[in-house]
C-alpha positions as CSV (number, residue, x, y, z in Angstrom):
1,M,-23.9,23.8,1.4
2,P,-24.5,20.8,-0.9
3,F,-22.1,20.0,-3.8
4,D,-24.4,21.4,-6.5
5,Q,-23.3,21.6,-10.1
6,P,-22.2,25.2,-10.5
7,W,-20.5,24.3,-13.8
8,D,-21.8,24.1,-17.4
9,A,-24.3,21.3,-17.6
10,G,-23.4,21.2,-21.3
11,S,-24.5,18.5,-23.6
12,T,-26.4,15.7,-22.0
13,A,-26.3,13.9,-25.3
14,I,-22.6,13.1,-24.8
15,A,-22.2,9.3,-24.2
16,G,-19.4,6.9,-23.6
17,T,-17.3,5.2,-21.0
18,V,-14.6,7.1,-19.2
19,L,-11.8,5.4,-17.2
20,Y,-10.1,7.7,-14.7
21,I,-6.7,6.4,-13.4
22,D,-5.6,8.3,-10.3
23,D,-4.6,7.2,-6.8
24,S,-6.3,10.1,-5.1
25,A,-9.8,9.1,-3.8
26,I,-10.7,12.7,-3.5
27,N,-9.8,13.4,-7.1
28,T,-11.6,10.4,-8.2
29,L,-14.8,11.4,-6.3
30,L,-14.6,14.9,-7.8
31,V,-14.2,13.7,-11.4
32,E,-17.0,11.2,-10.9
33,R,-19.3,13.9,-9.5
34,I,-18.3,16.3,-12.4
35,L,-19.0,13.6,-15.0
36,S,-22.4,12.9,-13.4
37,S,-23.6,16.0,-15.3
38,R,-23.3,13.8,-18.4
39,P,-26.0,11.1,-17.7
40,A,-25.0,9.0,-20.6
41,V,-21.3,8.8,-19.6
42,V,-20.3,5.7,-17.7
43,F,-17.6,6.3,-15.2
44,D,-15.0,3.8,-13.9
45,S,-11.8,4.3,-12.1
46,A,-8.6,2.6,-11.0
47,P,-6.3,3.6,-8.1
48,D,-3.0,2.6,-9.7
49,G,-1.4,2.0,-13.1
50,R,-1.6,-1.8,-13.2
51,S,-5.3,-2.0,-12.3
52,G,-5.9,0.9,-14.8
53,L,-4.3,-1.1,-17.6
54,D,-6.4,-4.2,-16.7
55,R,-9.6,-2.1,-16.6
56,A,-8.7,-0.5,-19.9
57,T,-8.3,-3.9,-21.5
58,R,-11.5,-5.3,-20.1
59,L,-13.7,-2.2,-20.5
60,N,-12.3,-0.8,-23.8
61,P,-13.3,2.7,-22.6
62,D,-14.0,5.5,-25.0
63,L,-11.6,7.8,-23.1
64,V,-8.9,7.5,-20.4
65,L,-8.2,10.3,-18.0
66,L,-4.7,9.6,-16.6
67,D,-2.7,11.0,-13.7
68,L,1.1,10.8,-14.1
69,T,1.9,10.1,-10.4
70,L,0.7,6.7,-9.5
71,P,1.8,4.4,-6.6
72,D,3.0,1.5,-8.7
73,I,4.1,2.5,-12.2
74,S,4.1,6.0,-13.7
75,G,1.4,7.4,-15.8
76,E,3.9,7.6,-18.6
77,Q,4.5,3.9,-18.3
78,V,0.7,3.3,-18.4
79,L,0.5,5.4,-21.5
80,T,3.4,3.5,-23.2
81,R,1.7,0.2,-22.4
82,L,-1.7,1.4,-23.6
83,R,-0.1,2.5,-26.9
84,A,1.8,-0.8,-27.2
85,D,-1.4,-3.0,-26.9
86,P,-3.4,-3.3,-30.1
87,A,-6.6,-3.6,-27.9
88,T,-6.0,-0.2,-26.3
89,R,-3.8,1.7,-28.7
90,A,-6.6,3.9,-30.2
91,I,-8.2,4.9,-26.9
92,P,-7.8,8.7,-26.5
93,V,-6.0,9.7,-23.4
94,I,-6.2,13.0,-21.6
95,V,-3.5,13.5,-19.0
96,V,-4.8,15.2,-15.8
97,S,-1.8,15.9,-13.7
98,G,0.1,18.6,-11.7
99,E,3.1,18.1,-14.1
100,T,4.2,21.4,-15.6
101,D,7.6,20.3,-17.2
102,P,7.4,21.1,-21.0
103,S,9.7,18.2,-21.8
104,V,7.2,15.8,-20.2
105,H,4.4,17.4,-22.1
106,Q,6.3,16.9,-25.3
107,R,7.0,13.2,-24.6
108,L,3.3,12.8,-23.9
109,R,2.4,14.5,-27.2
110,D,4.9,12.2,-29.0
111,Q,2.9,9.3,-27.6
112,G,-0.4,10.6,-29.0
113,V,-1.7,12.6,-26.0
114,E,-3.6,15.5,-27.5
115,H,-4.6,17.2,-24.2
116,H,-2.9,17.8,-20.9
117,L,-5.0,19.3,-18.1
118,T,-2.9,20.7,-15.3
119,K,-4.2,20.4,-11.7
120,P,-5.8,22.3,-10.3
121,Y,-8.0,22.8,-13.4
122,E,-11.2,24.5,-14.2
123,I,-14.2,22.1,-14.2
124,N,-15.5,23.5,-17.4
125,D,-12.1,22.8,-19.0
126,L,-12.3,19.2,-18.0
127,L,-15.9,18.9,-19.3
128,R,-15.0,20.6,-22.6
129,L,-12.1,18.1,-23.2
130,V,-14.2,15.1,-22.2
131,D,-17.1,16.2,-24.4
132,A,-14.8,16.9,-27.4
133,S,-13.0,13.5,-27.0
134,L,-16.2,11.5,-26.7
135,E,-17.9,13.4,-29.5
136,A,-14.8,12.8,-31.8
137,G,-15.0,9.1,-31.0
138,R,-18.5,9.0,-32.3
139,Q,-17.6,10.5,-35.7
140,P,-17.6,8.0,-38.6
């Protein structure tokens, strides 16, 4: 059976650039496929924290989706560095991780993360958060 889009096609008017930082090729392919339901969303990815930071600086994405478990530096370190750099400080970040520890979630909120999506997640939940973040970024 082909990988059709059984989820909410939602708003095709949503636009922006999304950078997904995750070392799992399968997760990256899945998120890319999910976001393909948003034709005006440009998708890019990075397989580790350092290349994710480099891409965030070069691309200036409208949204970063960030896993916390990366092969080189932790997602929390990536977030700290994004927030420390004036060029990337304002980029919204949604953490997409298997992390369930409330103290970690609190540290992330303290660094400005508004949303944490726990793996495995519902596809419509991811789309809803991406749509809301990109839409909020377009508000004057």
